[in-house]
ZAMARGU-4260 file (C-alpha; in steps of 0.2 Angstrom, whole numbers, plus 5000, padded with zeros to 4 digits):
<rodrens>
0) 5015/5043/5053 | 4996/5036/5051 | 4997/5019/5053 | 4985/5015/5037 | 4985/5010/5018
5) 5000/5020/5009 | 5017/5017/5006 | 5031/5031/5002 | 5040/5036/4987 | 5045/5054/4987
10) 5048/5058/4980 | 5048/5048/4968 | 5039/5031/4963 | 5033/5016/4969 | 5039/4999/4967
15) 5042/4981/4979 | 5053/4965/4969 | 5061/4947/4968 | 5073/4935/4959 | 5071/4916/4957
20) 5062/4907/4968 | 5079/4895/4971 | 5088/4908/4977 | 5080/4913/4992 | 5077/4907/5007
25) 5060/4899/5011 | 5045/4909/5015 | 5043/4911/5032 | 5026/4902/5042 | 5021/4905/5058
30) 5037/4901/5068 | 5037/4915/5080 | 5055/4924/5082 | 5064/4913/5073 | 5052/4916/5057
35) 5061/4922/5039 | 5048/4930/5028 | 5052/4936/5011 | 5047/4956/5002 | 5048/4957/4985
40) 5057/4972/4977 | 5054/4980/4960 | 5072/4986/4956 | 5088/4985/4965 | 5095/4998/4977
45) 5116/5000/4971 | 5117/5015/4984 | 5109/5012/5000 | 5115/5032/5006 | 5097/5041/5010
50) 5103/5055/5006 | 5104/5053/4988 | 5088/5051/4975 | 5074/5040/4985 | 5065/5027/4977
55) 5052/5019/4982 | 5066/5001/4985 | 5077/5014/4991 | 5065/5020/5004 | 5056/5004/5012
60) 5075/4997/5014 | 5077/5016/5023 | 5065/5013/5035 | 5072/4994/5042 | 5089/5003/5044
65) 5087/5019/5047 | 5077/5032/5061 | 5069/5048/5057 | 5068/5063/5070 | 5048/5062/5071
70) 5034/5054/5065 | 5016/5062/5058 | 5001/5057/5057 | 4996/5063/5039 | 4979/5064/5041
75) 4977/5073/5058 | 4995/5081/5057 | 4998/5074/5073 | 5015/5073/5076 | 5023/5058/5089
80) 5039/5053/5093 | 5055/5043/5085 | 5072/5047/5088 | 5065/5063/5096 | 5058/5061/5114
85) 5054/5080/5115 | 5051/5094/5101 | 5045/5112/5097 | 5042/5115/5078 | 5039/5133/5072
90) 5041/5137/5056 | 5057/5145/5055 | 5064/5136/5071 | 5063/5118/5078 | 5071/5110/5093
95) 5072/5088/5096 | 5078/5083/5111 | 5084/5064/5107 | 5080/5048/5117 | 5092/5043/5129
100) 5099/5026/5125 | 5098/5024/5109 | 5111/5013/5100 | 5116/5010/5082 | 5116/4994/5075
105) 5136/4993/5077 | 5134/4998/5096 | 5138/5015/5097 | 5128/5027/5105 | 5116/5041/5093
110) 5115/5057/5101 | 5111/5074/5095 | 5127/5077/5089 | 5125/5062/5079 | 5110/5071/5071
115) 5119/5088/5069 | 5131/5079/5060 | 5118/5072/5047 | 5107/5089/5046 | 5125/5096/5042
120) 5130/5083/5028 | 5113/5083/5017 | 5118/5104/5014 | 5138/5098/5009 | 5138/5104/4992
125) 5151/5089/4993 | 5134/5077/4996 | 5125/5086/4983 | 5110/5078/4991 | 5094/5081/4981
130) 5083/5078/4995 | 5089/5093/5008 | 5076/5108/5002 | 5062/5090/5003 | 5065/5091/5022
135) 5070/5109/5027 | 5065/5121/5012 | 5082/5127/5009 | 5101/5124/5012 | 5102/5138/5019
140) 5100/5133/5041 | 5111/5131/5054 | 5111/5118/5067 | 5116/5120/5084 | 5119/5105/5098
145) 5114/5105/5115 | 5124/5091/5124 | 5118/5094/5140 | 5100/5092/5136 | 5105/5081/5121
150) 5096/5091/5109 | 5098/5099/5091 | 5093/5115/5085 | 5088/5120/5067 | 5087/5138/5062
155) 5077/5139/5045 | 5079/5157/5033 | 5064/5158/5029 | 5049/5149/5038 | 5039/5133/5031
160) 5021/5131/5035 | 5022/5110/5034 | 5037/5109/5043 | 5035/5097/5053 | 5026/5084/5039
165) 5045/5090/5031 | 5054/5082/5044 | 5044/5066/5048 | 5049/5060/5029 | 5068/5062/5033
170) 5082/5065/5035 | 5085/5045/5038 | 5099/5047/5054 | 5117/5038/5049 | 5127/5034/5061
175) 5146/5041/5068 | 5155/5026/5060 | 5146/5029/5042 | 5149/5045/5044 | 5167/5042/5047
180) 5168/5032/5032 | 5156/5040/5018 | 5161/5027/5003 | 5153/5013/5015 | 5139/5023/5017
185) 5131/5017/4999 | 5134/4998/5002 | 5136/4996/5021 | 5126/5010/5031 | 5124/5007/5050
190) 5109/5017/5057 | 5098/5015/5073 | 5083/5006/5065 | 5073/4991/5069 | 5083/4979/5055
195) 5104/4979/5053 | 5108/4971/5035 | 5116/4956/5036 | 5119/4953/5017 | 5120/4961/4999
200) 5120/4951/4982 | 5118/4963/4970 | 5103/4963/4958 | 5098/4948/4969 | 5094/4951/4987
205) 5096/4960/5002 | 5094/4949/5019 | 5089/4961/5036 | 5090/4955/5055 | 5079/4961/5066
210) 5087/4969/5083 | 5085/4965/5100 | 5081/4979/5112 | 5076/4993/5099 | 5063/5002/5109
215) 5063/5021/5100 | 5052/5016/5087 | 5039/5026/5077 | 5026/5032/5090 | 5036/5019/5104
220) 5037/5005/5092 | 5050/4991/5098 | 5057/4975/5092 | 5048/4965/5108 | 5033/4956/5100
225) 5040/4938/5097 | 5032/4937/5080 | 5039/4952/5072 | 5052/4942/5059 | 5071/4939/5064
230) 5074/4939/5045 | 5068/4947/5031 | 5075/4943/5014 | 5070/4957/5000 | 5072/4950/4981
235) 5074/4960/4967 | 5060/4953/4953 | 5060/4969/4939 | 5043/4958/4932 | 5025/4960/4939
240) 5019/4945/4933 | 5033/4935/4940 | 5030/4944/4957 | 5012/4941/4958 | 5018/4921/4952
245) 5028/4921/4967 | 5014/4927/4977 | 5000/4914/4970 | 5013/4900/4973 | 5018/4903/4990
250) 5036/4909/4986 | 5033/4928/4994 | 5025/4935/5008 | 5025/4954/5004 | 5025/4964/4987
255) 5016/4978/4981 | 5006/4973/4963 | 4995/4987/4954 | 4980/4985/4940 | 4972/4969/4934
260) 4982/4959/4944 | 4976/4963/4960 | 4962/4953/4955 | 4970/4936/4960 | 4972/4942/4975
265) 4954/4948/4982 | 4951/4929/4990 | 4963/4915/4996 | 4968/4923/5011 | 4977/4939/5005
270) 4977/4957/5014 | 4979/4969/5003 | 4979/4986/5007 | 4977/5002/4994 | 4992/5015/4995
275) 4997/5034/4990 | 4995/5038/4972 | 5013/5044/4962 | 5007/5055/4949 | 5016/5054/4932
280) 5019/5070/4924 | 5026/5073/4906 | 5040/5085/4908 | 5051/5091/4892 | 5070/5097/4893
285) 5073/5115/4894 | 5094/5116/4893 | 5096/5127/4877 | 5099/5113/4863 | 5083/5103/4866
290) 5066/5104/4859 | 5058/5109/4875 | 5065/5125/4876 | 5053/5131/4866 | 5037/5134/4874
295) 5027/5132/4859 | 5034/5116/4856 | 5032/5108/4874 | 5013/5115/4872 | 5009/5107/4858
300) 5018/5092/4860 | 5006/5090/4877 | 4992/5093/4866 | 4995/5077/4854 | 4992/5066/4872
305) 4974/5062/4876 | 4977/5061/4896 | 4961/5052/4897 | 4969/5038/4886 | 4984/5037/4893
310) 4976/5038/4911 | 4968/5022/4905 | 4982/5012/4900 | 4995/5016/4913 | 4982/5014/4927
315) 4975/4999/4917 | 4955/5007/4919 | 4958/5011/4937 | 4962/5031/4936 | 4955/5045/4929
320) 4968/5058/4924 | 4977/5069/4936 | 4969/5090/4938 | 4985/5093/4947 | 5002/5092/4953
325) 4996/5077/4968 | 4980/5069/4969 | 4966/5074/4980 | 4966/5070/5000 | 4984/5080/5003
330) 4986/5096/5008 | 4982/5112/4997 | 4976/5099/4982 | 4960/5108/4974 | 4959/5100/4956
335) 4942/5112/4951 | 4956/5127/4957 | 4972/5118/4947 | 4963/5108/4931 | 4956/5122/4920
340) 4975/5129/4919 | 4979/5111/4911 | 4981/5114/4891 | 4967/5100/4884 | 4972/5087/4871
345) 4969/5096/4854 | 4980/5085/4837 | 4974/5099/4826 | 4978/5115/4837 | 4998/5104/4841
350) 4999/5107/4819 | 4993/5122/4821 | 5005/5129/4833 | 5022/5118/4827 | 5016/5128/4808
355) 5018/5145/4815 | 5032/5141/4825 | 5040/5136/4807 | 5042/5118/4808 | 5034/5108/4791
360) 5034/5092/4787 | 5045/5083/4775 | 5043/5070/4763 | 5042/5056/4775 | 5030/5066/4786
365) 5046/5072/4800 | 5042/5089/4807 | 5059/5099/4803 | 5066/5116/4805 | 5081/5126/4798
370) 5085/5108/4791 | 5082/5096/4809 | 5070/5087/4812 | 5059/5087/4829 | 5069/5072/4837
375) 5065/5069/4856 | 5072/5055/4866 | 5060/5050/4878 | 5065/5040/4896 | 5051/5030/4900
380) 5056/5018/4914 | 5043/5023/4926 | 5029/5018/4914 | 5020/5001/4910 | 5025/4996/4892
385) 5007/5001/4884 | 5008/5018/4891 | 5025/5019/4881 | 5019/5011/4866 | 5003/5027/4867
390) 5017/5040/4868 | 5026/5033/4856 | 5013/5034/4842 | 5002/5048/4847 | 5021/5059/4844
395) 5027/5049/4830 | 5009/5053/4821 | 5013/5070/4825 | 5027/5069/4816 | 5041/5068/4830
400) 5057/5057/4828 | 5054/5047/4844 | 5069/5035/4853 | 5062/5025/4867 | 5076/5026/4882
405) 5067/5009/4895 | 5082/5009/4905 | 5079/5005/4924 | 5072/5018/4933 | 5085/5019/4946
410) 5099/5021/4930 | 5087/5034/4923 | 5087/5045/4938 | 5105/5047/4935 | 5102/5053/4919
415) 5089/5066/4921 | 5099/5073/4935 | 5114/5073/4920 | 5102/5084/4909 | 5114/5079/4892
420) 5106/5062/4885 | 5086/5068/4886 | 5074/5077/4881 | 5056/5071/4888 | 5050/5060/4902
425) 5035/5052/4910 | 5040/5052/4928 | 5033/5047/4944 | 5032/5060/4958 | 5026/5061/4973
430) 5025/5073/4991 | 5014/5076/5005 | 5010/5093/4997 | 5013/5101/4980 | 5024/5114/4985
435) 5035/5098/4993 | 5039/5098/4973 | 5048/5113/4969 | 5064/5110/4975 | 5063/5097/4959
440) 5055/5112/4946 | 5065/5127/4952 | 5084/5134/4957 | 5098/5128/4951 | 5102/5115/4937
445) 5104/5097/4937 | 5119/5092/4942 | 5124/5106/4952 | 5105/5108/4959 | 5091/5095/4958
450) 5082/5107/4945 | 5083/5093/4934 | 5072/5099/4919 | 5081/5115/4921 | 5063/5123/4923
455) 5065/5143/4923 | 5046/5149/4930 | 5050/5165/4941 | 5031/5166/4944 | 5031/5149/4951
460) 5046/5150/4960 | 5040/5163/4970 | 5022/5157/4974 | 5031/5141/4979 | 5044/5148/4990
465) 5030/5159/4997 | 5014/5146/4999 | 5029/5134/5009 | 5031/5147/5022 | 5009/5149/5023
470) 5003/5131/5028 | 4987/5129/5025 | 4985/5147/5024 | 4995/5147/5010 | 4984/5136/4998
475) 4977/5148/4987 | 4997/5152/4983 | 5000/5136/4979 | 4987/5132/4968 | 4991/5149/4958
480) 5009/5141/4957 | 5004/5125/4949 | 4993/5134/4937 | 5009/5143/4933 | 5017/5130/4929
485) 5002/5121/4917 | 5000/5138/4908 | 5017/5137/4902 | 5018/5119/4899 | 5031/5117/4912
490) 5024/5098/4916 | 5008/5091/4909 | 4997/5079/4924 | 4994/5064/4916 | 4988/5052/4930
495) 4990/5045/4947 | 4992/5027/4949 | 4993/5022/4969 | 4998/5002/4969 | 4991/4991/4981
500) 5003/4980/4996 | 4997/4963/4994 | 5002/4950/5010 | 4998/4932/5014 | 5007/4925/5030
505) 5009/4943/5036 | 5001/4956/5044 | 5008/4976/5042 | 5003/4992/5043 | 5009/5004/5027
510) 5011/5022/5029 | 5018/5036/5018 | 5019/5021/5006 | 5032/5009/5015 | 5027/4995/5025
515) 5033/4999/5044 | 5045/4987/5049 | 5039/4988/5068 | 5020/4982/5062 | 5026/4966/5055
520) 5017/4948/5060 | 5020/4933/5056 | 5006/4919/5058 | 4993/4930/5048
</rodrens>
């Protein structure tokens, strides 16, 4: 992975945080190996299993606790080592020779058999991992182990043009002792990463301790550097203003920040690194019985929203509307090719379309059809309050009854994948390529699959599947897949918002939207 200004989410979302300063150990100074630092997370992580739905906070914790097979420079595509010391990656087959001497935090060895068990676990229907197709494009792959060479082979049913990029994001490898006790993975997982989990206080903090003798990190990184923090306290603070105040007062070393609050950290000795943006999209629940099952309703509701106004509010004036599934700077992203297919804002056209579809306003101005109001439950945990209020007003003005569900993002993920209690969502998504999001928008409907909105767009599914096999040669096909989503009003791109990592008293590098733990140095 490129050591540059990027912090991950995956699929999913971007954020870090803290509780009250009185609850945390004092912030570390330049005291070398004895130093402790405080990192602020945006939300609790109730499930530490890396196979499950990732949030930005869970992904960051994963990078402290676990390793992955390889690392990839996002800009150049150059592959470097992590658990694998040698590799051969083709479109339908990959072989990884695992380094000798890798140990887990409980002292047991990590071998090719451990890696194979993880690869088989994430495709197990009983585990139902939503991340498996992100990494491997399918659940129908096979895994074999060469114990003599300490190697693992993966054979895929269909070609994957960006397989190296996909595998650099995961899976994160859990050690054998955790695999033998699966329930422990949620709260006390054992990994081979540079830090080990020492304490968890639900809703307040996680305490991590640096491992000695770690020499197999991404690109050859180790924990031998004396200025690498011995202890990392990851505190949970959901309010961004509180996080900003804690950074300003010197009660924390590292967090992420966005919008106008970043102006506070332009001076005063802070280090600020810009991250990749998370793409915010409006998506409707297309299950039977929900308003979004009707494409005419989906298109009309999308046209009622001024994407430029929403983008300005959500980004605090920092970003323009998205013109595709992802922001520029990633493979196959071409706003000029996909942007014209996004339905333009046109409230009058929205009213006309709904009237044509049989919706009429009652005496109180609420749209009705067959005696039932046009009512939506809007999940808006991923957007700020002002942006939520904007959406609520625009849709209410159209004649829609709106109920806002603003529960925390970790809870909201469960609601979305359960599928029954929501009608519309503004969801933050990110991936290495546009087709990397396809697993969320095609295939089996959740909870059996990961198609959380029950999107049924065969053209998109076919094009995205083909494009994913071709890599860079499939970019035009990838763009055609995106356009089919927009024309069918399956997804309305809104804005990409990229927060920044803010640090004080600490050096760091970020890649794939996570701070790389082995890059941390106290005394900056």
